[in-house]
N, C-alpha and C positions, 0 to 999 in steps of 0.2 A: 941602474935599472933601466932597460933598455928603448926599444923605439917604441914595441906592439903592447907594450906592455904597457910605460906614457900617456901613449891613446885610446887606449883600455881603463882608463884611469881621467884624461879627461872627460871620457866621451862617464866611464857612471857614474858621476859630479855635474855634468851638464842633466845628466833627467834627475836624478835624484838628483835636483839643488838650485834649476833654474827657479824650476817655480816658488818655491821660497823666497828666495832670494829678489823678487821681483816685488810679489808678499812684503817682505821687508820692505825694502825702495819705495810701494806705496803711502806707507803712513807717510814719506815725505816729499815730494809728487804728486803731483795734479793729474800729469798725464799720467798711463799704464808703462804706453807708448815708450816714453822721456821712463820707464823705470826701465824697463825690458833695452833702450837700448840704452844704458845703462850696463846690465850684469848680459849686455854682449861684451860690453868697451873690460866688464870684468873672467870675462873664462875665452878675453885673447892676451889678457894683461896674464892668465893660468897658462897659455899656451908659451904665449914668450919670456918667462918667465920659472919658465919650473925645475927648471934647472938651480936657478936658485934660494927656493926654497927646501928647503936645512929641512925642516921634519911633517913629511907627509902626512902625520898619522891628523897636525892640527892645521893640513888645508881645506879641513872647510870655516876655520874659524879665518884662518888668512881670505875668504875668496869674502863670511861679511866685511871685514878690516877695510878690504879692497872697495868691495863697493858701498861703506859709508863713505870713503875719503873721496872716490869718483862722485860720490851726490854730492858731497861737499862744496868740488867745482863746480859739479857741472850748477847747484847751485851761485853763491859767489858770483858762474860767470854770470850769467842772468841780472843778478844785483849784486854789483860789490859793493862792500863797508873803508872809505879809509881808517886807517889809524890815527891818525889825528884828529880825523873827530873823535872817537871815542878820547885822543889829551886832549882836547875842549870840552868836551859831556861838562852843563855847567852845575856842577852837583850844589846849591844856592838853593838850585831855585826849578827840586827836581828830586824829589827821593833816593836812594838807590834803585833802587825796582823797575822805578822808573827806569833811570835810567838803563840800566841795561836790557830793559824794553828796547830805548830806543835804539837800540843799537844793533838789535835780532836784525838779517841785514832780510828777514823776508822768511812772511808765513807760514811759506814753506820748508823751512828750515830751526825753525821756531820751540817743536822736540830736541829735535835733537844736540841747538843750539841747549838750551836748557836743564838736559839734563850734562854736561859737560859744564857751564856756569854753576850749575849746583854742586857738581863735584867738586872745582876750584874753590869754591868757597866753603866752601864745609871742609877743603884742607886747608887753606888758607887764616880763618878765622881759627881757630886747633891752633897753629901757629905763632897766632900777632897776643901780646900784652894782652894780660887782665881785660886790663881799668880800656883799653880800647877795641877787643872787644865785649864786653859789656853797654862799654856805650855807644858800638856798633848793634847791638841785638837790643838791649833796650829802646832802642830809638825805630829800626827802620822793624823787628819781626814783631816787636810789643807793640809797635804801637805808644810808647810816652810820651809827651813831649822834653826836649833839654829845660825842661825848667822843675820836671819832674826828675826828674832823672841824676840832675843839680840834688835836691834838697836829699832824693834815697841817697848819693853818696857821699853828700856833706861837702861835697867844693861849688867854686863855682859855675859858674852858661861858660863862662871861657876855657873852664876846664872840661868839660865836659864837650864841646865844640872843636876845641880841639881836638882829641883821646880820635870822634866822630866821624874830621879832618881824618887825621890820619890810616884811622879801622881803611877810610872809602878809600887813601891816595895807593895800599898796598895790596886793597882790593882788586881797584884798579888795574895796577900792573901788573899784577898773578894776571884778571883776562885781556887784559892788552900781550904777556904771553901764549895766554891756549891762542887767544887768531891766527896770533903772528903763528906760532907748528901748526894746525890746526892749517896756513896755509900754505906754508910748506910740503905739511905732504898732502 
């Protein structure tokens, strides 16, 4: 693709996608100006990295993915949460979902963060042993007490506590990995 075709494509993308990208980002950003700034950074990245885009038919998808990561970086710069805080959160004093909310970085990123978190949770739950998954799901999602779960499963309370602790540990590890992955992008 020659320079003129490249410039025409970038201009066309800018005209067609700029408003949509701003609207896409506005769901997480307080200020429209911040969303506009991020969109400008996205198009700058497109211009600078145009040659690195392997499939030009997916350039629109590239724009939205880049916008999302730039929004995460922008929000993270405003308020960062250390991974060490994730590791040291007390699981005994709060439910798992209270713990997730305490790790959320800021109200701007809540929806984006929750989408990613719940995707990771579903994948992690599907991969863990049934006993651990059941202990977690029955307690955290269905609201059953540990005593009720122990009676239902015909095991000791300590067994249920142990199974849930293993599940929570695995889920927290998966979420820490998600956090690190997002931080690196």
